[in-house]
C-alpha positions in Angstrom: 9.8 -3.0 0.1 7.5 -0.2 -1.1 5.8 -0.6 -4.5 3.6 2.2 -6.0 1.9 0.1 -8.8 1.1 -3.5 -7.8 -0.8 -3.8 -11.1 2.5 -4.7 -12.8 3.3 -7.2 -10.1 6.5 -7.7 -8.1 9.0 -10.3 -9.2 12.3 -10.9 -7.4 14.8 -13.1 -9.2 17.6 -12.9 -6.6 18.6 -11.3 -3.3 22.2 -10.5 -2.7 23.7 -9.8 0.8 27.3 -8.8 1.7 29.8 -11.5 2.7 29.1 -12.5 6.3 25.7 -10.9 6.4 22.4 -12.8 6.5 18.7 -12.2 6.1 16.6 -12.0 9.2 13.0 -13.0 9.9 10.8 -10.1 11.0 8.7 -10.6 14.1 5.0 -11.0 13.8 2.9 -7.9 14.6 0.3 -8.0 17.4 -2.4 -6.6 15.0 -3.1 -6.1 11.4 -5.2 -3.6 9.4 -6.2 -3.4 5.7 -6.9 0.0 4.4 -9.2 0.2 1.4 -9.9 3.5 -0.3 -9.7 6.0 -3.2 -7.5 8.9 -4.2 -7.2 10.3 -0.6 -6.0 7.0 0.7 -3.6 6.6 -2.2 -2.1 10.1 -1.8 -2.9 11.2 -5.3 -1.4 14.7 -6.0 0.4 14.7 -2.6 4.1 15.3 -2.3 5.8 11.9 -2.3 2.4 10.4 -3.1 2.0 7.1 -1.2 4.4 8.0 1.5 2.4 11.1 2.5 -1.0 9.5 1.9 -3.8 9.1 4.5 -3.4 5.3 4.3 0.3 5.3 5.0 -0.1 7.8 7.8 -2.8 5.7 9.4 -0.9 2.4 9.1 2.5 3.8 10.2 1.0 6.0 12.9 -0.7 3.0 14.7 2.8 1.6 15.6 3.5 -2.1 15.9 0.8 -2.8 13.3 1.1 -4.7 10.0 -0.9 -3.0 7.3 -1.7 -3.1 3.7 -3.2 -0.4 1.5 -5.5 -1.1 -1.5 -6.3 2.3 -3.0 -7.3 3.3 -6.5 -7.7 7.0 -7.4 -11.0 7.9 -9.0 -12.8 4.8 -8.0 -16.1 4.4 -6.0 -16.4 1.7 -3.3 -19.9 0.8 -4.5 -21.6 0.0 -7.7 -22.2 3.2 -9.7 -20.8 5.3 -12.4 -17.9 7.1 -10.8 -15.3 9.2 -12.7 -15.6 7.0 -15.8 -15.5 3.7 -13.9 -18.8 1.9 -14.8 -18.9 -0.6 -12.0 -17.0 1.1 -9.1 -14.6 -1.1 -7.2 
């Protein structure tokens, strides 16, 4: 499931499957990576935004890797005034 704004949270009340079908468990990946970044990582102003972002390209391009992306456009990764954000990330 791909969500573009985790700030609102993700809540699932029900999952429906067709008669005779069942949910499957995905296998564990051999490695994981967490990508933390800013507008470049988030894909701000890119076509299809998150799906053409640097973070998505890196995670998907590694192959057989579980990845998560935490990216906020206009934010600094350290403590300083950055594009109106007083405390950075």
